[in-house]
N, C-alpha and C positions, 0 to 999 in steps of 0.2 A: 392409784391403780388402778382400774375396775376389771371386772373380768364379766363372765358371761352370766354369775349371779346375780350383779346388781349395774343397771343403767341409768341413774337415777335421770343423767342429762341428758339422755338422748341421743341422737346423730344426726341432727334435722340443719340445714345450712341454714342461715338465716337472714342472708342476704341474698346481693344480684347477678357476685361476678365472681364464676367459676373456672379453672383451669383443669382440663381433664387429660389425663393422660393414661394410653391403654398400650400395654406393655407387645413386646411379638408373641409371646406365651399365648395370647390371647387372638393375635392381627392373623395369625399365620395357620396353614394349614398343610396336608403335605403337598399339596396343589397349587401351593401360590398364598397367597391371602383369603382369610377366610370369609369371602363375602356375603351369609349369612348373619355371620356377628354385628359386620360393617352395617348390614341392613337393619339388625336389630337395635344398634347404638341410634345411626344416622335417625332413625325414628325417635328415638327419647332427645336427642340432640332440638330437633325440632319442636318437639313438645316443651321444651323447657325456654328457647328462647320464643316462644311464642306466648311463655310465660314471664315475661321478663326476664330473662334471666343471660347475662352477658357472657357466652361461652366463648372460650378458648381452647382449641385442640393438641395437642402433644401427644404424636403418633407415631411407635415402632411398625415397621413390617419393611423397607424400603430395600436394604441388604436381601432379605429373605422372600422377597419379590421377585428381586432380580435375579436372584440365585435360580429363581422356577423357571425365569423367562430365558435363563442362560445354558439350563440343565443342567447347572451343577448340584451335586449329589452333597457336598461338602462343604464346609463355609470356607473359604480361604483365607488363607496368614498373611498373604505379600498384598499392602495397601493398596499399591494400582490396580489390583483387583478388588478388592473392597470395596473400593471408589468407584470403577465401573458398573459393578451392581448396584451399589445405590444409587447411579444414576438411571439405570436401567429401572431399575424397582419403584423409585420414587414416582415416575411416569405412571403406574399400574395404580398407586397407593392414595396417589391427587387423582386419579379420572374414578377408582372407585366412589371415595366421597364424592365428588361433585354429582355424580350420577344419582347417589343415594337422593343427596340434600334436595338436589331438584326438583326430584320426586314430590317435594314438597314448598317447592317453589322459597327456595332458600339457594340463595350466595356464595361459595365459599370461595378462598381464599389461602396461595399455598406463599408459604416465609419458610425458607433454609438460613439457620443461622449458625454464627461457630462462635465463639470465645471471645476473638476478637470484636464483636458486632456487640457486645454486649459487654468490655471493657473500657472501648474507647468512648469515651464520653461523646460526642459528636454522632456518634451511629447509635450507642442506648438511646438516645432524645429523639433520633431519627424513629427508630423501631417503636420508640414509646409512641412517638406522636402516629407511626402509623396505625398499630394495632388500637389503637383510643379511635380512631377515625373507623377503622374496621366494624367497632364495636358500637359504634354510632351507627353507622347503615345500614345493621341486620347483616353482619355476613357474617359465616365460621372462619376462624384464617386457622386451617391446619400447618403446623408451626412440626419440623422438624430438624435436626443438625446437620447440616449444610456438608456430608459425609465425600462429597464428590471431592471437596477439596480439601478437607481437614486433615490436618498430622498432628502426632501429639503435643506440638507446640501453641497449638492452636485449636482444640478439639475441650469441647466440653468435659465430654468422658462417658457418659451417659443422659436417655430421655427422661429420667428420675429427677435427677440434678438440672438439668433442663427445664421441666415442666416449673421446677422451685423456683430458679432465674427469670423466666417468665411471670410466675406465680407475682414475686417481687418488682418485674417491671410494670405490673397494669394494676396490681395496689389489689390483688384476688383477696376474696374472704374465703374463700375452698379450693384446696388442690385437692380434686378425687382422681388418686392413683388406681387404675383398676389392672388386677394382676390376675394367676390363675391359683390364686392361693386367699381361703377366705377371710384372711388378716395377719394381725401378728399376735403368735402363740408363745404361753411361757414357755414352751419346748418344742422342740422338733416333733410338728405334729405325725411326721413319717419314720420317724422313730420310737416314738411314744406317743401313741393313742389317747394316753389320759391329758393329753396336751389341754391346757385350759386357753381359751382365746381371749386376750386383752379386749376389751369393750374401747376401753377410754384412758389416756394418758395425757400427762404432758408430754410435750415437743424434745424438750430438753431431758428428760431423766435421761441417767445414764445407763441404768440398766434397761433400758431399749434395747443398747447395744449387745449387751451379753445374751438377750436373747434373739435376736435375730440372726439369721446366716444367710450364706451365699446361697446364688440361682442355680439348681441341676439345670437348668435349659437351655440344649447345646446353643439355641440362635439366640439369647438371652445374654446382655453385657453386664446385667448388675444381677442383685439379689434383693432382701428382705433391709440388709443393711441401709443398702444405697437407697433408700424408701425412708428409713428411719432419718437417714443424713439430709434426705430433701426436706420431710418435715424440719428438722432445724432449719434449714436455709429457708424454707418459705415463714415459720413462725416470728423470722426478723423484722416482715414486713405485717406481721398481723395476721398471717393467714393461715388458719388452722386445716389439718391436712386429714383425711380419710384414706384409708387401704381397704380396698373392700374388691369381692372376687366379682370378674367382670363376666361370670357365669349365670348370675343370681338374674333371676329374671327382674326386666325393669329395675333395676338395679340403681340407675339413675333417678328416675321418676319416683321410686320408695326413698330414696335418701330425702329428695327436696322434699315431701309430702311430712319427712319427719322420720321416720322408720330408724330406728338403728341399726346398721348394717356395718358388718367390717369391724375394723378399730380406727378411733379417730381421737387424733394428739392433735391436741389443743397449742395454740401458741398461746405463749404468757408473756413476751416482750412487748413493751410497747410499741407504737409506730415510730419508724425513725423519720424522721424527711427526708426527701427525694434523694437529696446528693448526699448525705450519708449512707441512704440506703445503698444507693449505686456502689460506694463504698467499701459496705459490709459486704457484699454479694461480687466481688472480682475474685477471681480464683488462682491467677497466677500475678504473683509480684515480682520488681523486678529486682530488688536487691532487699537487704535491712540494715537497719539502725540501732547498733546495744547500744543500753543506756544503763547510768549507774544506780545504787541503791535509793538516792536520794528523787531523783524523777520516776521510778519506779513507784515510788510511796506517793509521790503526787497524783499520779494517772491512777491508781488505787484508789484514789479517793474522788476522783473521777478525770474523765478527759480533760487534758489540757495541752497547751500549746507543747513542744518540744523545740528547747532550745539547743543552742550547740555545747553546753557548758555539761549536758546532760550525756551526752552521747561520748562512749566509751572506747566503741567499733563502728567500721563499716564494712558493707561484704556486698560484692556483687556490684554488674555496673549501670549506672544507671542515671535519667539526664533530670534535670530539674521537668518536673510536671508527672513525675513518672508514680507507679504505685509501688510505696517498697511498708516493710515491716518492721513493728517496734518491738525488740525482742530485750527479754530479762537479761539478767549474765549467764543464766542456765540459760537460755538459748527456747524459754514457752514466749510466746506470741502475745502479746498486750495489746497492740493495739494496730491499725493500718492507715498512711493517708497517703497524699499527695505532698511530694517534698519541693521543695525550694531552691535546693541547689543539690548540683550534679553527684556523683560519688566522688571524683575526685575532686572538688570544693569540700564536699559534707568530711572526707581524710582529713583538710586541712584543719576542718574548722572546729572538729572533736575537741571536748574540753575548753571548746573559746567560751568567752563571756562575749556576749553580742554586741557590747559598747566597742567590743574588738576584731570585728570582725572585717571592719574598712581595715586596719590594720594588715592581716592575714592575707586577704584579697586582694586589696586595691579597690574593691569596689563593696556597694550591699545590694541585694535584691530585698531580702526580707530578715525581720531581727530572728526569726522561727526557724529550725530546719523544717519542721511541720507544722502549721496553723493546725490550733483546735477544730476550725470551722471546715477544715478538708480531713480529719480524724475519726476513724470510729473506732469504739473499742470491740475487741475480738476476743473469741472463746478458742485458746488454739486445737481444741482436740476436736472442733468441728470443721476445718478447712483441711 
């Protein structure tokens, strides 16, 4: 882990596909959107795109802009009021980006996503194809969570997390999270003026979570902890993350030129194949399968298919093809995958040898409960 005293590796993105996330604290002002900031970022977006960078923007601000337009001075707590504010504010948010980018001869596209769009295999592929097409057409996609229709059951959670999922979706080389902080410090810089900025670290370093803290901004839903978690999730697809201040002059252009700004969290994971990457980044599972010590040992040696004989318990209600967690006897998540049998069927098959499935059910879908090709190992701490 490097601090301000050492930065041998630098902070330069070396490839050409970025996801940029801008937080509420930067995008909003007392009178709604911070239009001067949007103007400056749009100028940088245009320069990056004209220099060959494929760019996707994840922008907060719709609810704050909606509150301004509706003349609400306190953030509502009722879901329907938040959804109404998002619907009103999204118009202004997209209009602001569109107007600024058109001045540079660039087109923008609005994309609103929910968790369902990223967890449903068909919608996931549709979103992936659409984004790839827009990037090929030299269009800047502006992405936000679809707050107008989201509920807790289908909510991604925060735009840091959404940006990480989008980075996975497009196999981005860099996730740039612009915030109102200079980056990640080893201590709270507000409480301790001697706190040191962390210049570079591995995205999966557990010490990072001890350093990070929640947001103090009334319009924000995340904090430094959500940014660390986003970096962990982005790292699964080989994406590095930079957390930097959006108030730094020309921050994106300087990062592109190789200047070290903020905190760089480096991906140490090898890229997963597309199907397993999709599995790894689903946030909601429909149930779980508890496994015995024998199956656990085999999985720790390397992900293998889960046979019914290794299952000791079944929780939740799920159908064939849905995503389930595979857990140890202590409840730690070891892997997750698409299950070949429903919860009712899996309960009947728990502890059963594969050659006895026909006897138990009267039919056989597959010899495994979860095939290794539809399974990915996970680290439970980061879900």
